[in-house]
C-alpha positions in Angstrom: -38.3 -1.8 -27.9 -34.7 -1.7 -29.1 -33.7 0.0 -25.9 -35.3 -2.8 -23.8 -33.4 -5.4 -25.9 -30.1 -3.6 -25.4 -30.6 -3.3 -21.7 -31.5 -7.0 -21.5 -28.3 -7.9 -23.4 -26.2 -5.6 -21.2 -27.5 -7.4 -18.1 -26.7 -10.6 -19.8 -23.1 -9.4 -20.4 -22.8 -8.3 -16.8 -24.0 -11.7 -15.6 -21.2 -13.1 -17.7 -22.6 -16.4 -18.7 -25.8 -17.7 -20.3 -27.7 -20.4 -18.4 -26.5 -23.8 -19.7 -30.1 -25.2 -19.7 -31.1 -22.4 -22.1 -28.1 -23.3 -24.3 -29.1 -27.0 -24.3 -32.6 -26.1 -25.3 -31.5 -23.8 -28.2 -29.0 -26.5 -29.4 -31.7 -29.2 -29.4 -34.2 -27.0 -31.3 -31.5 -26.2 -33.9 -30.8 -29.9 -34.1 -34.5 -30.6 -34.8 -34.4 -27.9 -37.5 -31.5 -29.8 -39.1 -33.6 -33.0 -39.1 -36.6 -31.2 -40.5 -34.5 -29.7 -43.3 -33.1 -33.1 -44.2 -36.6 -34.6 -44.4 -37.9 -31.6 -46.4 -35.1 -31.8 -48.8 -35.3 -35.6 -49.3 -39.1 -35.3 -50.0 -38.2 -33.5 -53.2 -35.8 -36.1 -54.4 -37.1 -39.5 -53.3 -40.4 -41.4 -53.0 -39.4 -42.8 -49.6 -40.0 -39.5 -47.8 -42.1 -40.4 -44.7 -44.2 -37.3 -44.5 -46.8 -39.0 -42.4 -44.1 -40.0 -39.9 -42.5 -36.6 -39.8 -43.9 -35.7 -36.4 -42.6 -38.9 -34.8 -39.2 -38.4 -36.4 -38.9 -34.8 -35.2 -39.9 -35.8 -31.7 -37.3 -38.5 -31.8 -34.7 -36.0 -33.0 -35.6 -33.7 -30.1 -35.3 -36.4 -27.5 -32.0 -37.8 -28.9 -30.5 -34.3 -29.2 -31.4 -33.5 -25.6 -29.9 -36.7 -24.3 -26.8 -36.8 -26.4 -25.9 -33.1 -26.0 -26.5 -33.3 -22.3 -24.3 -36.4 -21.8 -21.4 -35.0 -23.9 -21.8 -31.6 -22.3 -21.9 -29.4 -25.3 -24.1 -27.0 -23.5 -21.6 -26.5 -20.7 -18.9 -25.0 -23.0 -18.8 -21.2 -22.4 -19.4 -19.9 -25.9 -17.1 -16.9 -25.9 -14.2 -19.2 -24.8 -14.9 -21.8 -27.5 -11.8 -23.4 -29.1 -11.1 -26.0 -31.9 -11.4 -28.6 -29.2 -14.9 -27.3 -28.5 -15.8 -27.5 -32.2 -14.6 -31.1 -32.2 -16.8 -31.9 -29.2 -19.9 -30.4 -31.1 -19.0 -32.4 -34.2 -18.8 -35.6 -32.2 -22.2 -34.9 -30.6 -23.8 -34.3 -34.0 -22.4 -37.5 -35.5 -23.6 -39.5 -32.5 -27.1 -37.9 -32.9 -27.4 -38.8 -36.6 -26.2 -42.4 -36.0 -28.8 -43.0 -33.4 -31.4 -41.2 -35.6 -30.5 -43.6 -38.5 -31.8 -46.5 -36.4 -35.0 -44.6 -35.8 -35.4 -43.9 -39.5 -34.9 -47.6 -40.2 -37.7 -48.4 -37.7 -40.2 -45.9 -39.1 -39.3 -46.3 -42.7 -38.7 -50.0 -43.3 -38.8 -49.4 -47.1 -36.0 -46.8 -47.0 -32.9 -47.8 -48.9 -29.4 -47.5 -47.4 -28.7 -44.7 -49.8 -31.7 -42.8 -48.5 -30.7 -43.4 -44.9 -27.1 -42.3 -45.6 -28.1 -39.2 -47.5 -30.6 -38.1 -44.8 -28.1 -38.5 -42.0 -25.4 -36.6 -44.0 -27.7 -33.7 -44.7 -29.0 -33.7 -41.1 -25.5 -33.7 -39.7 -24.1 -31.0 -41.9 -27.1 -28.7 -41.5 -27.2 -29.2 -37.7 -23.5 -28.7 -37.3 -23.7 -25.5 -39.4 -26.5 -24.1 -37.3 -24.8 -24.8 -34.0 -21.6 -23.1 -35.2 -23.5 -20.1 -36.7 -25.4 -19.5 -33.5 -22.2 -19.5 -31.5 -20.4 -17.1 -33.9 -23.5 -14.8 -33.8 -23.5 -14.8 -30.0 -19.7 -14.1 -29.8 -20.1 -11.2 -32.3 -23.1 -9.9 -30.4 -21.3 -10.2 -27.1 -18.2 -8.3 -28.4 -20.5 -5.6 -29.9 -22.3 -5.1 -26.6 -18.9 -5.0 -24.7 -17.7 -2.3 -27.2 -20.9 -0.3 -26.7 -20.7 -0.3 -22.9 -17.0 0.1 -22.8 -17.1 3.9 -23.1 -16.4 4.4 -19.4 -13.6 1.8 -19.2 -10.0 2.6 -19.0 -8.5 2.1 -22.4 -5.2 0.3 -22.1 -2.3 -1.0 -24.2 -0.6 -4.2 -23.1 3.2 -4.0 -23.1 4.9 -6.7 -25.1 3.8 -9.5 -27.4 4.7 -12.5 -25.1 2.4 -15.4 -24.1 1.9 -13.5 -20.8 0.7 -10.4 -22.7 -1.8 -12.5 -24.6 -3.0 -14.1 -21.4 -3.6 -10.6 -20.0 -5.7 -9.7 -23.1 -7.9 -12.8 -22.6 -8.3 -12.1 -18.9 -9.3 -8.5 -19.6 -11.9 -9.5 -22.2 -14.7 -9.4 -19.6 -13.4 -6.7 -17.3 -15.8 -4.1 -16.1 -13.1 -1.5 -15.7 -10.4 -2.0 -18.4 -10.6 -2.4 -22.2 -7.6 -3.7 -24.1 -7.1 -1.7 -27.3 -4.0 -3.4 -28.4 -0.4 -4.3 -27.7 2.6 -1.9 -27.7 6.3 -2.6 -28.4 9.4 -0.6 -28.8 10.5 -0.4 -32.5 8.8 -1.4 -35.8 9.5 -5.2 -35.7 5.9 -6.1 -35.2 4.4 -3.2 -37.2 1.1 -4.1 -38.9 0.8 -7.3 -36.9 -2.3 -8.4 -35.0 -2.5 -10.7 -32.0 -5.8 -12.1 -31.0 -7.5 -9.6 -33.3 -5.9 -6.6 -31.6 -3.3 -4.4 -33.4 0.3 -4.2 -32.3 1.3 -0.5 -31.9 4.9 0.6 -31.7 6.8 3.7 -30.5 10.3 4.9 -31.4 10.4 8.3 -29.6 8.3 10.6 -27.4 6.6 12.4 -30.2 5.7 9.1 -31.8 4.2 7.9 -28.5 2.2 11.1 -27.9 0.6 10.8 -31.3 -0.3 7.1 -30.6 -1.9 8.0 -27.3 -3.9 10.9 -28.8 -5.1 9.1 -31.8 -6.3 6.0 -29.9 -7.4 7.8 -26.7 -5.1 5.6 -24.5 -5.5 6.0 -20.7 -3.0 3.5 -19.4 -0.2 1.1 -20.2 -0.3 -2.4 -18.6 2.9 -4.3 -17.8 3.0 -8.0 -17.1 5.3 -7.5 -14.1 7.5 -4.9 -12.4 10.7 -6.3 -14.1 9.2 -5.4 -17.4 8.4 -1.9 -16.2 12.0 -1.4 -14.9 13.4 -2.1 -18.4 11.4 0.9 -19.7 12.3 3.1 -16.7 14.2 5.6 -18.9 12.0 5.5 -21.9 8.3 4.4 -22.0 7.8 5.2 -18.2 9.0 8.8 -18.8 6.9 9.1 -21.9 3.8 8.0 -20.0 4.5 10.4 -17.1 4.8 13.3 -19.4 1.7 12.3 -21.5 -0.4 11.8 -18.4 -0.9 8.1 -19.2 -1.4 5.8 -16.1 1.0 2.9 -15.5 -0.4 -0.4 -14.3 1.2 -3.7 -13.3 -0.8 -6.9 -13.8 -1.7 -9.0 -10.7 0.8 -11.6 -9.7 -0.3 -15.2 -9.4 1.3 -17.4 -6.7 0.9 -21.2 -6.4 1.0 -22.3 -2.8 -0.5 -25.4 -1.4 -2.4 -26.0 -4.6 -4.2 -22.7 -4.3 -3.9 -19.8 -6.8 -3.7 -16.5 -5.0 -4.3 -13.4 -7.0 -3.7 -9.7 -6.3 -5.7 -7.0 -7.9 -4.3 -5.0 -10.8 -2.5 -2.0 -9.3 -1.0 1.3 -10.3 2.8 1.1 -10.9 4.5 2.2 -7.7 7.6 4.3 -7.2 9.1 1.3 -5.4 9.0 -0.6 -8.8 11.3 2.0 -10.4 14.2 2.5 -8.1 16.7 1.7 -10.8 17.9 -1.7 -9.5 16.5 -5.2 -9.1 15.1 -6.1 -5.7 17.6 -8.1 -3.7 16.7 -11.8 -3.5 18.2 -14.5 -1.2 17.7 -18.2 -0.7 15.4 -18.3 2.3 15.4 -22.1 2.4 19.1 -22.1 3.5 18.4 -19.5 6.2 15.4 -21.4 7.6 17.8 -24.1 9.0 19.3 -21.5 11.3 16.0 -20.6 12.9 13.8 -23.7 12.7 12.7 -25.0 16.1 14.2 -21.9 17.9 12.6 -19.5 20.3 13.0 -16.1 18.7 12.4 -12.7 20.3 11.8 -9.6 18.1 11.9 -6.2 19.8 10.1 -3.4 18.0 7.9 -6.2 16.6 5.0 -3.9 15.7 7.1 -1.5 13.7 7.7 -1.6 9.9 10.9 -3.7 10.0 10.0 -5.7 13.1 6.6 -6.7 11.8 8.1 -7.9 8.5 10.7 -9.8 10.4 7.9 -11.5 12.2 6.1 -12.4 9.0 9.2 -14.0 7.5 10.1 -15.8 10.7 6.6 -17.2 10.8 7.4 -19.3 7.7 10.6 -20.7 9.2 9.0 -23.4 11.4 10.4 -21.8 14.6 9.4 -23.2 18.0 8.0 -19.9 19.4 7.9 -16.2 18.4 8.0 -13.5 21.0 6.8 -10.0 19.9 8.0 -7.2 22.1 6.8 -3.6 21.6 5.2 -0.8 23.6 2.8 0.3 20.8 -0.6 -1.2 21.7 -2.7 -0.7 18.6 0.0 -1.8 16.0 0.8 -4.8 18.2 -2.9 -5.7 18.2 -2.9 -5.4 14.4 0.1 -7.6 13.8 -1.4 -10.1 16.3 -4.6 -10.4 14.2 -2.6 -10.7 11.0 -0.4 -13.5 12.4 -3.4 -15.4 13.8 -5.1 -15.2 10.4 -2.2 -16.0 8.1 -0.2 -18.4 10.3 -2.8 -20.3 12.5 -0.2 -23.0 13.4 2.4 -20.4 14.6 3.0 -20.3 18.4 3.6 -16.7 19.2 3.2 -14.3 22.2 2.6 -10.6 21.9 4.4 -8.9 24.9 3.8 -5.3 25.7 6.9 -3.6 27.1 9.3 -0.7 26.9 13.0 -0.9 26.1 13.6 1.6 28.9 12.3 -0.8 31.6 15.0 -3.4 32.2 12.8 -5.3 34.6 10.1 -5.8 31.9 12.8 -7.0 29.5 14.1 -9.4 32.2 10.5 -10.7 32.5 10.6 -11.7 28.9 13.8 -13.6 29.3 12.7 -15.3 32.5 9.4 -16.5 30.9 10.6 -17.6 27.4 14.4 -18.0 27.4 14.8 -16.8 23.7 17.6 -18.4 21.7 17.8 -15.7 19.0 17.0 -12.0 19.4 16.3 -9.5 16.6 16.6 -6.0 18.0 14.6 -3.6 15.8 13.2 -1.3 18.6 14.5 2.2 18.3 13.6 5.8 18.0 14.4 6.6 14.4 13.1 10.0 13.3 16.0 12.5 13.1 14.2 15.8 13.8 12.2 14.3 16.7 15.3 13.0 18.4 17.1 16.3 17.8 14.3 17.8 20.0 14.3 14.9 22.5 18.0 13.7 22.8 17.5 12.3 26.3 14.8 9.9 25.1 17.1 8.8 22.2 19.7 7.9 24.8 17.2 6.1 27.1 15.8 3.9 24.2 18.5 3.6 21.6 21.5 3.4 23.9 20.4 2.3 27.4 17.7 0.0 26.1 20.0 -1.7 23.6 22.6 -2.1 26.4 20.1 -3.7 28.7 19.0 -6.1 26.0 22.6 -7.1 25.1 23.4 -7.7 28.8 20.4 -9.9 29.2 21.3 -11.9 26.1 24.7 -12.8 27.7 23.1 -13.4 31.1 20.5 -15.8 29.7 22.8 -17.6 27.2 21.2 -16.3 24.0 22.9 -17.8 20.9 22.8 -14.7 18.8 21.6 -11.1 18.9 21.1 -9.2 15.7 20.9 -5.4 16.1 19.4 -3.3 13.3 21.3 -0.1 12.9 21.3 2.7 10.3 23.6 4.5 7.8 23.0 7.6 9.9 25.3 6.0 12.5 28.2 6.6 10.1 29.9 10.0 10.8 26.7 11.0 12.5 25.3 14.5 12.2 22.3 14.0 14.4 21.4 12.9 17.9 19.6 9.8 16.4 22.6 8.8 14.4 25.0 9.3 17.3 22.7 7.3 19.6 22.7 4.3 17.2 26.5 4.6 16.8 26.8 4.4 20.6 24.6 1.3 20.7 26.9 -0.2 18.0 30.0 0.6 20.0 28.6 -1.1 23.1 27.6 -4.3 21.3 31.0 -4.3 19.6 32.9 -3.9 22.9 30.8 -6.6 24.5 31.6 -8.9 21.6 35.3 -8.2 21.9 35.2 -8.8 25.6 33.6 -12.2 25.0 36.2 -13.1 22.4 39.0 -12.2 24.7 37.6 -14.1 27.7 37.2 -10.9 29.8 33.6 -11.9 30.4 31.8 -15.2 30.2 29.1 -16.0 27.7 28.3 -17.5 24.4 26.3 -14.8 22.6 27.3 -13.8 19.1 26.5 -10.1 18.3 25.7 -9.1 14.8 24.9 -5.5 13.6 23.3 -4.7 10.3 23.4 -1.2 8.7 21.1 0.0 5.9 19.5 3.2 4.7 15.9 4.4 4.3 13.2 1.8 4.0 10.4 2.4 1.5 7.0 2.5 2.9 8.1 2.3 6.5 6.2 4.3 9.1 6.9 8.0 8.6 9.1 7.5 5.5 9.1 10.0 2.6 7.1 8.1 0.0 3.8 7.7 2.0 4.3 11.4 3.1 4.6 12.5 -0.6 1.6 10.5 -1.5 -0.5 12.3 1.1 0.7 15.7 -0.1 0.0 14.8 -3.8 -3.5 13.6 -2.8 -4.1 16.9 -1.0 -3.1 18.9 -4.1 0.4 19.8 -2.9 2.8 21.3 -2.4 5.2 18.5 -2.1 7.9 19.5 0.4 11.5 18.6 -0.1 14.1 19.9 2.3 16.9 20.6 -0.2 17.3 20.4 -4.0 20.5 18.2 -3.7 19.5 15.9 -0.8 20.0 12.2 -1.6 19.2 9.0 0.2 19.7 5.2 -0.1 16.5 3.2 -0.3 15.4 -0.4 -0.1 12.1 -2.1 0.3 11.0 -3.5 3.7 11.0 -7.2 2.6 14.5 -7.1 1.0 15.8 -5.2 4.1 14.5 -8.0 6.3 15.8 -10.8 4.0 19.3 -9.2 4.2 19.0 -9.0 8.0 18.2 -12.7 8.0 21.1 -13.7 5.9 23.5 -11.4 7.8 22.3 -13.1 11.0 23.0 -16.5 9.4 26.6 -15.7 8.2 27.5 -13.7 11.4 30.5 -15.2 13.2 30.1 -12.9 16.2 31.0 -9.2 16.7 30.3 -8.4 13.0 28.9 -5.3 11.4 27.3 -5.9 8.0 26.6 -3.2 5.5 24.2 -3.7 2.6 24.7 -2.7 -1.0 21.7 -0.4 -1.6 22.7 0.7 -5.1 23.1 4.4 -5.9 21.6 7.1 -3.7 18.5 8.7 -5.1 17.9 12.4 -5.3 14.7 13.1 -3.3 13.5 15.9 -5.6 13.7 13.5 -8.5 11.7 11.0 -6.4 9.1 13.7 -5.8 8.8 14.6 -9.5 8.4 11.0 -10.5 5.7 10.4 -7.9 3.8 13.5 -9.1 4.0 12.3 -12.8 2.9 8.8 -11.8 -0.2 10.4 -10.2 -1.0 12.0 -13.5 0.2 15.6 -12.7 2.9 17.9 -14.0 5.5 18.8 -11.4 5.8 22.5 -10.9 2.5 23.2 -12.6 -0.3 21.0 -11.3 1.6 20.1 -8.1 4.2 22.5 -6.8 7.5 21.4 -5.1 8.5 23.5 -2.1 12.0 23.4 -0.6 11.8 23.9 3.1 15.5 23.7 4.1 17.4 21.0 5.9 15.9 19.9 9.1 17.9 19.7 12.4 20.5 17.0 12.3 19.9 16.3 8.6 22.8 16.0 6.1 22.7 16.1 2.3 24.3 12.7 1.7 24.2 9.6 3.8 27.2 7.2 4.1 27.3 3.5 4.7 30.8 3.3 6.1 32.8 5.9 8.0 36.1 7.2 6.5 38.2 5.0 8.8 36.4 1.8 8.1 36.9 -0.7 5.3 35.0 -3.7 4.2 35.6 -7.3 3.2 33.4 -9.5 0.9 31.0 -12.1 2.1 29.4 -15.0 0.2 26.6 -12.6 -0.7 27.7 -9.9 -3.1 25.0 -7.5 -1.6 26.4 -7.9 1.9 29.9 -6.7 3.1 31.6 -7.1 6.4 32.9 -3.9 7.9 36.3 -3.8 9.6 35.5 -1.7 12.7 37.6 0.2 15.2 37.9 -1.7 18.4 36.2 -0.4 21.6 37.3 -1.1 25.2 34.4 -2.2 27.3 36.0 -1.1 30.6 36.5 2.5 29.3 33.1 2.7 27.5 30.9 1.5 30.4 31.6 4.4 32.8 30.8 6.9 30.0 27.5 5.1 29.2 26.6 5.0 32.9 27.2 8.8 33.1 25.3 9.7 30.0 22.4 7.5 31.1 22.2 9.4 34.4 22.3 12.7 32.5 19.5 11.5 30.2 17.3 10.4 33.1 17.9 13.7 34.7 16.8 15.3 31.4 20.0 17.4 31.3 19.8 18.0 27.5 23.0 20.0 26.9 25.2 17.9 29.1 23.7 14.7 27.5 24.6 15.9 23.9 28.0 17.1 25.0 28.7 13.7 26.5 27.5 12.1 23.2 30.1 14.1 21.3 32.8 12.9 23.7 31.8 9.2 23.3 31.4 9.5 19.5 34.1 12.0 18.5 33.1 11.9 14.8 29.6 13.2 15.7 29.3 16.8 14.3 25.9 18.4 14.5 24.4 19.8 11.3 21.6 22.4 11.1 21.1 22.0 14.8 21.3 24.1 17.9 23.9 21.6 19.2 26.4 22.9 16.6 27.7 25.2 19.3 28.9 22.2 21.3 31.3 21.3 18.4 33.3 24.6 18.9 
């Protein structure tokens, strides 16, 4: 029998709320019990007790209670979320009930004195109010007891901090099927022995102290209010959790847009949250003015950077967005996303290849773009080391065709997305991007000097590795960890600059806005990160011990790969811009008349698939290009 009752109560908990009609009936019955008690009590102390009218009075009490409680809405208050305001509402309903009932008493008991009426109503009111409060306290305690009983399979968490946001998280988690808040945690003993919302505030001062706390209370996870809070504990609590096998969680964000609250699910803390620097923010409202009501073309629109550029441009009230890419399935996916998220956006998915100039011309003929973002490129270093002719055809010849068409069709601005690998390149990919930069620079200088006619302003942006982009190291590490390892790192000392896809695109937008023409902008990406440290951290965040549970294997530098990336070459300097995170590079000038014959020649070699001659010509055009860990090192001798 007890088991059946418990199962019923557990189902009640899972359904979350009791039926409000059932609550109304219970409240009314308790209210009648209050009336009965007052009549019973008064019958022992007065001769005016109307025992023969008791039935009528109780029926009257039932009817009045049902009507009053229904109109005031006492039964619609969710019991476990009751507050002092709720208690006040109950008190008002009880007072109104006994006042109406007093008139009924007067009708049925004409001989009753005012003292009798007053005493009966006071006793009725006090007893009814007490019963209503007691039943609510009982249900709350019962609910908590059942939650505790069925919480054995839940993730036991500590909420970081003692702020109002932390308290809100505790309240939100009260009915969670997956998480059970055990208490709050802070650094230091300031809040030692305190309780917040009936939960203890734990503290930690060092790693041993934290381990003891976790073991004693069987803690599975630490929940942070947001990623900024997590970053503050990057060198302390985060490390303690990683070593103790405690999961790290970040609460869902809540955004207010168009009057709608949009929530994300609670997620594990990501390596992107712990890069050691704040995410770069810019004022997008100012940037919108430069793109609103413009026809914008994005090449490589289905790629990681290109698709994010499209998402941000979709919010800028542009006249039309043209998506150019040769990847059919990713293009289909970004099309579906834009249709769903931005139903009012006028956009055209255009399948085409950067190597086909006639297809590019077709885009300009049909749509006459005013702004062009050039994100299409071959970017993977080892692959381009094996396919240098294709790197030339796409990254160099394709960029050249696009730039020429921008001038021919009077495009206002072309923004080319380059890479830190173009600085003192050690790979075919880096050298091909540097050649594209050189052509765009020389074209811009020729326009400035009046050697060719046109109005297009050329802006180049350089940044390093982008977190979460297609083929980047973090998704690759995640797959390896999920498979049980090993995690492969090319070299113990290899370091890279990183930024997130959204901040990279925001900086591209701002650079495009501030570009005066023929500019190369470089982004402040913080300090380079050691890849092996990144791998170890990701292994710990997954709940494993690096080197024990998941091995790290060093595979050696890949063809064209260098240990350290640079943002500027040795012969270049920078000047400040209005954004401290963006600097303008002072670049060596390029002569268009001298460069074009070389580009014509290398394009011919690439189309002939003459690999060695193509790479040799690259080294002639970009003299700072020195191959590393590559078969093409022989061409440097």
